[in-house]
N, C-alpha and C positions, 0 to 999 in steps of 0.2 A: 504494500500500500504506500502510495506516495505521501510525502510530507504535506502537500497541499490538500489532498483528500482527507487526510487525518485531521488537519485543522478544521476543515469544513464540517467533519462529523462531530467534533467536540464543541464547535461554536454554532452549529446549525440548530434548526428548529426541533429536531428529534430529541436531543439531549435536554434542551430547555423545557420542552413539554414534559419529559419524564421527570425532571427535577421539580417542576411545578406541582406535579401530581404526587411526588414521593418525598420531597424534602421540605419540611416545615420551615416557613420563613424565607424560602428562596425567591429572589427577584433577579431577573436578567437585566442586561445581556451578559454573556459569558465570554471571557478571553481565556485561552489555555496556553500553558507553557510546560514543556516536559522537564522533569527533574533530571539532573545528571546522575550518573551512576550505572552500575551493571545489573539493574533489576531485570529478571527475565520476564516479569510482568510490567510493561511500561506504566509509568506513574506520572501524573500531571497535576500541576497546580491550576485550579479553576478560580479565576478572579471575577467577582461580581460587585455591583455597586455597594452592597451591604455586608458581604461576608466572603471569605475565601474558603475553598474546599480542596480536598485532594481526591482525584479519581484514579483508580487502579484498574487496569483492564487486561484481558488476555491479549497476547500478541496476535497479529494477523497471520494467515497462512495455515498450512497443515500442522496440527499439533498431536503429539503422542497422547494416547488415552490416559487420562488421569493427571496429565501435566497442566501446569498453569491454572490450578483450580482456585480461581478467585472467590468462588462461593464458599470454599472451606476457610479461606482467610477471613472473610466477612463473618462467618459463623463463629469461629473461635474468638475473634476480637469482640464481637457483640456480647458473647457470654462472659468473657473476662472483664469487660468494661462494667458489666452489671455486678460483678463480684468485687469491684474496687481495685482491680489490677491496672497498672498504668498502660493503657492502650488508647488510641483515638476512638471517639464515638463513631459508630457506623450509622449513617443516615439512610442508606438504602442499597439494595442489591438488585441489579437488572440482569435477568437471564434471557433477554430477548435480543438476538443478534441484529434485529432490524434497527435498533435505536442508534448505535454507533459502529456497528459491524462486528461486535464481539460482546461477551458478557463483561460486566464491570461492577464495581461498587464505588460509592461516594462516602468519604469519611471526613471527620473534622480536620481542619488545618490547624496544627498545633505550632506554637511559636517557641522555639528552643534552639539548641545547638547539636549538630551532628559532629562528632569528633572522629576524624579518620585515622589519626596517629595514636596507636595504643600506648606509646611511651609518654603521651601527654606533654610533649616537649615544649609546646607553646603556653602551657599553664605554669603558674608559679610552683616551684618544687614542693613547697609546704602544703599545697592543696591536692597533690596528685593521689595520695593514699586514700583520701576521702572519696574520690571518683571511683577508684577500684572497689572500695567498700560498698558504694552505691550499686555498682554492677553486680557484686556478689550477693547483696541483700535482695535485689530484685529477682535474680535467678532463683534464690532460695524461696522467695515468696511464690513464684510461679509453681515450683515443685510441691509446695504445700497446699495448693488449691485442690479442693475436693471436686474433681472433674465431673463426677456423676451428679453431685448436688447442683451444679450449674447447667445441667442439661447436655453435657458432653460425653455421656456414657458410651455413645456409639461413634465417637469421633475417630476411633481407630480400634485395633484389636488388642485388648489387654493381654499382657504376658508374651514371653519369648521374643521380645522386640529385637534384641541384638542377634539372636539366632536367625530370625527372618531377614534382617538387614544383611547379614553375612551371605546368606543364600542369594538374595536379590542382586547384590553388587558383584558377587562371584559370577553369577549367570550372565549379567550384563557385560562383564569383562571378557568372558570367553566368547560371547556371541558377536562382539564387535571385532571382527577379523581385520577390518581395514586398519585399525589402530595398531595392530601387531601385538606380540607377547613380550613380557618382561620377566626376567628371572626372579626378582624379588616378589612380584605380584603372584607368580605361580606358587612360590613358597608360602605366601600369606594365605592364598585360597585353600591350601592344604592344612596350614597351621591353625587358622582361626576356629573352625568347628571343633577341633580337638581341645581347645583351651578356654571354652566358654565358662565364665565364672558361675559358681553355684549361687542359688537364690535368685529371686526375681522381684521386681517392683514395677509399678505402673503409675505414671503421672502424665500431665500434659508436658510435652517437650517441644521446644521451639525449633530445634534442628539446625539453626544457623545463628546462635546467640554469640555475637561479637560486638565490639564497641561501636562500629559504624552502623549497626542495626539498632542502636539506641539513640533516643533523643534526651538530652539533658536540659534541665532548667536553664534559662538564659544567664543566670548569674550564680546559681548554687550547684553544689555537687550532688544532684538529685536526678534520678531517672524519671522523666515525666511521660515517656512513651517507649514501648518496645515495638519495633517495626518489622516488616517483611516476614510474615508468618507462612510463607509458601511451603516450607518443609515441616510444619508443625503436625503433630499427631499425638496419639497415646503411645508412650514409649518408656524406656528406662531412664529415670532421672540422672543416674550416674553416667550414662553414656552422653546425655545432654550436657551435663556439667563438664565432663572430660573434653568434649569438643571445645567448650569455652576456655577451659584451663590449658588447652593444647597450645595457646599462644606462648606459654613459657618454653615450649620445645620446638617452636617453629621459627625459622629465620625471618627477619623483618620484611623481606620481599614476598612472603607467602602468607596470606590470610592475616596480615597485620601482626606477625609474630614478634616476640620480644626476646628471643633467644640471643644471648651474647650481650644484651644490654646490661650495664652496671646498675643493678636494681638499687643497691644501697645509695649510690651517688645520685640516682634519679629520684630517690625517696619513694620508690614503689615497693609494695610487699613482695616477698619472695613466694615461690610456689607453695612451700610448706605452710606458710602463714595463710595464704589465700585458700588452700584446701581446708585448713583447720577452721577458718571463719565460716565457710560454707557448712561444714559438718556441725559446728555449734548451732547454726541457724536451722538445721534440718534434723537435729537430734541424733547425730551419728557419732560413733566413736572414732571413725576414720574411714578411709577408702582403701582396703587391702588390694584391690584389683585395679588401681588407677592406671598402672602401666598397660594392662590389657585394654582398658577402655580408650586410652590415648592411641594405642596401636590400632584398635578398631576404627577410630575416627580418621586416622591418617590413611588407613586402607580404604575407607569409604570415599575420602576426598580424592585419593589417587584414582579410584575407579571412575569418579566423576570427571577428572581431568582426562582419563583415557577415553571416555565417551566424547568429550569435547574434541580431542585429537581426531577421533574417527569422523566427526562431523566436518572438521577442517579439511581432512583428506578427501572426503566425499564432496566437498564444495558447498555444504549446507550451512557452514558457519565460517565466514571469511573475514570477520572483523579482526582488527588488530588485537583487540582484547582477547578474543578466542584463541588466536595464534599464540599470544604471550602466555595465556593460561596453560595451553596444551604443552608448551615447552617445559613446564615445571613437573610434568608427570613422573619422569624417572627419579628426580630428586625426592619427591614426596613418597614414592614407592620405597626408595632406599631408607628414608627416615622411618617409614612404617615398619619395615622389616627390622630395623635397629631397635625400635620400641618393643617389638615382639620378642626379640632375643633378651631384652632387658626384663620383660615380664616373665620369661621362663626361669 
């Protein structure tokens, strides 16, 4: 879809009529501006004479079954907002392609700060620990939500989350022949099912909880909104936490890692402190299998990068960002296998 036709769809009569019928207090006209960033679901700022909104839509073109499920994002955020968790208010969900060419939802436009640098280098050093603590507390709050009590009992399959994820990503890795094979990934596919931790838990999991998917208060070290719920489901909270804490074991050019940063000089908490704070907030003695859960998340991320490489080679993902991401596949696979050996 061209940029011109996209602008016409977002500023045309169809969207204005839908918002008049579904968004209380809406008054047109609308101007639209796309947010920067790598969202797989395109996201736009809608400006009107009285209020600003955010619209998030499925991308155009052929989509894989179950992918880009904006209706799931709207569902989980609506439920969490009602439970007092920091997410934007959902004004409405549209499942009629005729309005703008794809399904979409409209949510509250919140005013705050997105921080892209996990080292918080642009903030005063004395304030940085408070921001890390806010991230930690917000994730702990999410994992303590009674998902069934807020109507999300069917948001995913309770139990065996990690086992199912290992099977899913292993299958995807083997089926994408265009992207080729990798020795470390082959070892991980064999190793993962044999070392699944005992015990199981279920909570709402975000799936991509990292600093640039959070919005902080304009002046305070406080999370006012958790964004980008595309990968959310019912899953294992420790797998979700380990994905977030994986920043301590990732280099700065991959997923905003902080490995190699002088944490003491930067006045940032070390990994042991960060894990302990999460455990205290969620009533745990510790996380015995943290190395496994980190290895699992690195494996999952490597499989995602492998899939992106396949799309690049097939010519269905030609952006510079896709090419750059796919080039990190071998390094992430190597890091994942290193974590697996550590877990043993």
